[in-house]
C-alpha positions in Angstrom: -70.0 -44.5 5.8 -68.7 -43.7 2.3 -70.4 -40.8 0.5 -69.8 -38.6 -2.5 -69.9 -35.0 -1.5 -70.4 -31.9 -3.6 -68.8 -29.0 -1.9 -68.8 -26.3 -4.6 -70.4 -25.4 -7.9 -68.2 -26.7 -10.7 -68.3 -28.2 -14.2 -69.1 -31.9 -14.4 -65.8 -32.3 -16.4 -63.9 -31.3 -13.3 -64.8 -34.4 -11.4 -66.5 -32.4 -8.6 -67.8 -35.2 -6.4 -65.3 -36.2 -3.7 -65.4 -39.6 -2.0 -65.4 -39.0 1.8 -66.1 -40.8 5.1 -69.0 -39.2 7.1 -71.0 -40.4 10.1 -74.1 -42.6 9.4 -77.1 -40.3 9.9 -79.6 -41.1 12.7 -83.3 -41.2 11.9 -85.3 -38.6 13.9 -89.0 -38.7 14.8 -91.0 -40.1 11.9 -87.9 -40.9 9.8 -86.3 -44.2 8.6 -82.6 -45.0 8.0 -82.1 -46.7 4.6 -79.1 -48.8 3.6 -78.7 -47.7 0.0 -78.5 -50.4 -2.6 -78.7 -48.4 -5.8 -79.2 -44.8 -6.8 -80.0 -43.4 -10.3 -77.9 -40.8 -12.0 -80.1 -37.9 -13.3 -79.6 -34.9 -15.4 -80.9 -32.8 -12.5 -77.7 -33.9 -10.7 -75.8 -32.1 -13.4 -77.9 -29.0 -13.1 -77.1 -29.0 -9.3 -73.4 -29.5 -9.8 -73.2 -26.7 -12.4 -75.4 -24.3 -10.4 -78.5 -24.0 -12.6 -80.5 -25.6 -9.8 -78.8 -24.5 -6.7 -78.3 -27.1 -4.0 -77.6 -26.6 -0.3 -73.9 -27.0 0.0 -72.2 -29.2 0.9 -74.6 -31.9 -0.3 -74.8 -35.6 -1.0 -76.6 -35.8 -4.4 -79.0 -38.5 -5.5 -82.8 -38.7 -5.6 -83.5 -42.1 -7.2 -82.8 -44.2 -4.2 -83.5 -47.9 -3.6 -82.5 -49.5 -0.3 -83.5 -51.5 2.7 -84.9 -50.1 5.9 -82.1 -50.4 8.5 -83.4 -48.4 11.5 -86.8 -46.9 12.4 -87.2 -43.6 14.2 -89.6 -42.8 16.9 -93.3 -42.8 15.8 -92.4 -44.3 12.4 -94.8 -47.2 11.6 -95.2 -47.4 7.8 -92.3 -49.9 7.2 -90.5 -52.6 9.1 -86.8 -53.3 9.2 -85.6 -55.1 6.0 -88.4 -53.7 3.7 -87.1 -52.6 0.4 -88.1 -49.0 -0.3 -87.5 -46.1 -2.7 -87.1 -42.4 -2.3 -87.9 -39.9 -5.1 -87.2 -36.2 -5.7 -89.8 -35.1 -3.1 -88.1 -35.3 0.3 -90.8 -33.3 2.3 -93.3 -30.5 2.2 -95.0 -28.4 4.8 -98.3 -30.4 4.8 -100.3 -27.3 5.8 -100.5 -24.9 2.8 -103.3 -25.0 0.3 -101.1 -26.8 -2.3 -100.3 -29.5 0.2 -103.9 -29.9 1.3 -105.0 -30.2 -2.3 -102.4 -32.9 -3.0 -100.2 -30.6 -5.0 -97.3 -30.6 -2.6 -95.0 -30.3 -5.6 -95.8 -26.6 -5.6 -95.4 -26.1 -1.8 -93.1 -23.1 -1.0 -91.4 -25.3 1.6 -90.9 -28.2 -0.8 -87.6 -29.9 -0.1 -85.9 -32.1 -2.7 -83.9 -35.2 -2.0 -80.2 -34.7 -2.8 -80.7 -31.0 -3.2 -82.1 -29.6 0.1 -81.4 -32.8 2.0 -78.7 -35.4 1.6 -79.5 -38.1 -0.9 -78.4 -41.5 -2.2 -74.8 -41.1 -3.4 -73.9 -42.7 -0.1 -74.1 -46.0 1.8 -76.9 -44.8 4.0 -79.6 -42.0 4.0 -82.5 -40.9 6.1 -86.0 -39.8 4.9 -89.4 -39.0 6.5 -91.3 -42.3 6.2 -94.2 -40.7 4.4 -91.9 -39.9 1.5 -90.7 -43.4 1.0 -92.4 -46.0 -1.1 -92.5 -49.8 -1.2 -90.6 -51.2 -4.2 -92.6 -53.8 -6.1 -91.0 -57.3 -5.9 -90.8 -57.8 -9.7 -88.1 -55.1 -10.1 -84.4 -55.6 -9.3 -82.9 -52.7 -7.3 -81.0 -51.6 -10.5 -84.3 -51.5 -12.5 -86.2 -49.8 -9.7 -83.8 -46.8 -9.3 -84.7 -44.9 -12.5 -88.4 -45.5 -11.9 -88.2 -43.1 -8.9 -87.4 -40.0 -11.0 -87.2 -40.6 -14.7 -90.3 -42.8 -14.3 -92.3 -40.7 -11.8 -91.7 -37.3 -13.5 -92.2 -38.9 -16.9 -95.6 -40.2 -15.7 -96.5 -36.8 -14.3 -95.5 -35.1 -17.6 -97.6 -37.6 -19.5 -100.6 -36.9 -17.3 -100.2 -33.2 -17.8 -100.5 -33.6 -21.6 -104.1 -34.7 -21.2 -103.6 -37.4 -23.8 -106.4 -39.8 -24.7 -106.2 -43.2 -26.4 -105.7 -42.7 -30.1 -104.1 -39.3 -29.9 -100.5 -38.8 -31.0 -97.5 -37.9 -28.9 -94.1 -36.6 -29.7 -91.1 -37.3 -27.4 -88.2 -34.9 -27.7 -85.0 -36.5 -26.3 -85.0 -40.3 -25.7 -83.1 -40.9 -22.5 -84.0 -42.3 -19.1 -87.4 -40.7 -18.8 -88.6 -40.9 -22.4 -87.7 -44.6 -22.7 -90.0 -45.3 -19.7 -92.8 -43.0 -20.9 -93.1 -44.8 -24.2 -93.7 -48.0 -22.3 -96.5 -46.3 -20.3 -98.1 -45.0 -23.4 -98.1 -48.4 -25.1 -99.9 -49.8 -22.0 -102.4 -47.1 -21.2 -103.0 -45.7 -24.7 -102.4 -48.7 -27.1 -103.9 -46.9 -30.1 -101.7 -43.8 -29.8 -98.8 -43.2 -32.1 -95.5 -42.1 -30.5 -93.0 -40.0 -32.5 -89.5 -39.8 -31.2 -87.0 -37.0 -31.9 -83.3 -37.3 -30.8 -80.0 -35.5 -31.3 -78.5 -36.2 -34.7 -76.2 -39.2 -34.5 -77.8 -40.8 -31.5 -78.3 -44.0 -33.4 -78.4 -46.2 -30.3 -81.2 -44.1 -28.8 -83.1 -44.2 -32.0 -82.8 -48.0 -32.2 -84.0 -48.3 -28.7 -87.0 -46.1 -29.5 -87.9 -48.4 -32.5 -87.5 -51.5 -30.4 -89.9 -50.0 -27.8 -92.6 -49.4 -30.4 -92.1 -45.8 -31.7 -94.2 -45.2 -34.8 -91.7 -42.8 -36.2 -88.1 -41.9 -35.2 -86.2 -38.8 -36.4 -84.0 -35.9 -35.3 -84.8 -32.4 -34.1 -83.7 -31.3 -37.5 -86.7 -33.0 -39.0 -90.5 -32.5 -39.0 -92.8 -35.3 -38.1 -94.8 -36.8 -41.1 -98.0 -35.5 -39.5 -99.0 -33.0 -36.9 -99.0 -34.1 -33.2 -101.7 -33.8 -30.6 -99.2 -33.4 -27.8 -95.4 -33.4 -27.1 -93.1 -33.8 -24.2 -89.7 -32.1 -24.2 -87.2 -34.1 -22.0 -84.1 -32.2 -23.1 -81.9 -29.6 -21.4 -81.7 -27.7 -24.7 -83.9 -24.8 -25.9 -84.3 -25.7 -29.6 -86.7 -28.7 -29.1 -89.3 -26.3 -27.7 -89.5 -24.4 -31.0 -89.4 -27.7 -33.0 -92.1 -29.3 -30.8 -94.5 -26.2 -31.1 -94.0 -26.2 -34.9 -95.0 -29.9 -35.0 -98.1 -29.9 -32.8 -101.5 -29.1 -34.3 -103.9 -26.3 -33.4 -105.0 -26.6 -29.7 -102.1 -28.9 -29.0 -100.0 -28.9 -25.8 -96.3 -29.1 -25.1 -95.2 -30.2 -21.7 -91.6 -29.4 -20.7 -90.1 -32.1 -18.5 -86.9 -30.3 -17.4 -86.1 -28.6 -14.1 -83.7 -26.2 -15.9 -82.6 -25.4 -19.4 -79.0 -24.9 -20.7 -77.1 -21.6 -20.3 -76.6 -19.2 -23.2 -78.5 -16.5 -25.0 -81.9 -17.8 -24.2 -83.9 -15.5 -26.6 -81.7 -16.6 -29.5 -81.8 -20.2 -28.6 -85.6 -20.3 -28.3 -86.3 -18.4 -31.6 -90.1 -18.5 -31.2 -92.3 -17.1 -33.9 -95.8 -16.3 -32.4 -97.8 -16.9 -35.6 -96.0 -20.2 -36.5 -95.4 -21.6 -33.0 -97.9 -20.4 -30.5 -101.0 -19.1 -32.3 -104.2 -21.2 -32.7 -104.4 -21.9 -28.9 -101.2 -24.0 -28.6 -100.1 -24.4 -25.0 -96.8 -24.7 -23.2 -96.9 -26.3 -19.7 -94.0 -27.1 -17.4 -93.6 -29.8 -14.8 -92.5 -28.9 -11.3 -91.3 -31.6 -9.0 -93.5 -34.6 -8.2 -96.1 -35.5 -5.6 -96.4 -38.6 -3.5 -99.5 -39.5 -5.5 -97.4 -39.5 -8.7 -94.9 -42.0 -7.1 -97.5 -44.3 -5.7 -99.6 -44.4 -8.8 -96.7 -44.8 -11.1 -95.0 -47.7 -9.2 -98.3 -49.6 -9.3 -98.7 -49.1 -13.1 -95.0 -49.9 -13.7 -95.4 -53.2 -11.8 -98.4 -54.1 -13.8 -96.9 -53.4 -17.3 -94.2 -54.4 -16.2 -91.8 -51.6 -17.3 -88.3 -52.8 -18.0 -85.9 -49.9 -17.8 -82.6 -50.2 -19.8 -79.9 -49.5 -17.3 -76.1 -49.0 -17.3 -74.6 -49.8 -13.9 -71.6 -48.1 -12.3 -69.9 -48.3 -9.0 -70.4 -45.4 -6.5 -66.7 -44.4 -7.0 -67.4 -44.0 -10.8 -70.2 -41.4 -10.4 -68.2 -38.5 -11.9 -67.5 -40.6 -15.0 -71.2 -41.6 -15.3 -72.3 -38.0 -15.0 -69.9 -37.0 -17.8 -71.3 -39.7 -20.0 -74.9 -38.5 -19.2 -74.0 -34.9 -20.0 -72.6 -36.0 -23.4 -75.7 -38.0 -24.2 -73.8 -41.3 -24.1 -75.9 -43.3 -21.7 -78.5 -45.5 -23.4 -81.5 -45.7 -21.1 -80.6 -44.8 -17.5 -77.4 -44.7 -15.5 -77.5 -46.3 -12.0 -74.9 -46.4 -9.2 -74.6 -49.6 -7.3 -73.8 -48.8 -3.7 -73.9 -52.1 -1.9 
């Protein structure tokens, strides 16, 4: 089968993914073989390529996978051949530790991530334990469904972690794949809540998309919102939005950081926190860490009911290096998706 292989840590600009021919994997006990149709392109892929989130090398990236069940391994009974399924960031966990038993397998010490610790979807086929695959609702195309499996699922988790209630305000810092899905969830679950969107200066297409999707206010991270926010979610790889978000949330507010890693550099200088201005008066910072199966199952059901309509830009598998460079430069509006077959 064709696959894109990452063999060493490199800069995205160096076109690090190599198109190779590798054997089609065979599903083991409890696993399914998936013929990949589409796979989303995620900023975490860039973090892996550039070494901020270290993958197991060599690795086939990709953790927003949509495909059809091709072969079923021994003792696998959840799906039948031909079912359209999705695979998210969570590839497996131990199932025995306290975190797993409490339904918080995202914190399991033996958590394995798709496309990081196990081969993912930048390929024509992939295998996954059947318990970590999900039925894709029929009202989504395979291109639309791909970003739901990471951008959507982790965005849903971040939104839950804010603790928002209907009528409370929310700031979104960065308006890419995840945020443009989260605003659609907010409009459905919390229709009386105002959403404030902050983008990089000059990202006019992102700003226009935010307005189209119902943002109450749209500005840049150089600006303050016209009123204090109850909550905020930071979707960016940059440090500055943390300080800006904390400055803009009210006393007792919470900032959730929806990023697996932040950019390199002098972190203390980049963050530039002032305790009295930014953290005092019981403001909170909370990070997201991976996702659970519950997140994926709940979110896909909600997404189908809304229904969420992700904005996608589709690329061929062979163009993944190009798509990743566009993503790094903030030039993909909505979500990037690779079409495999």
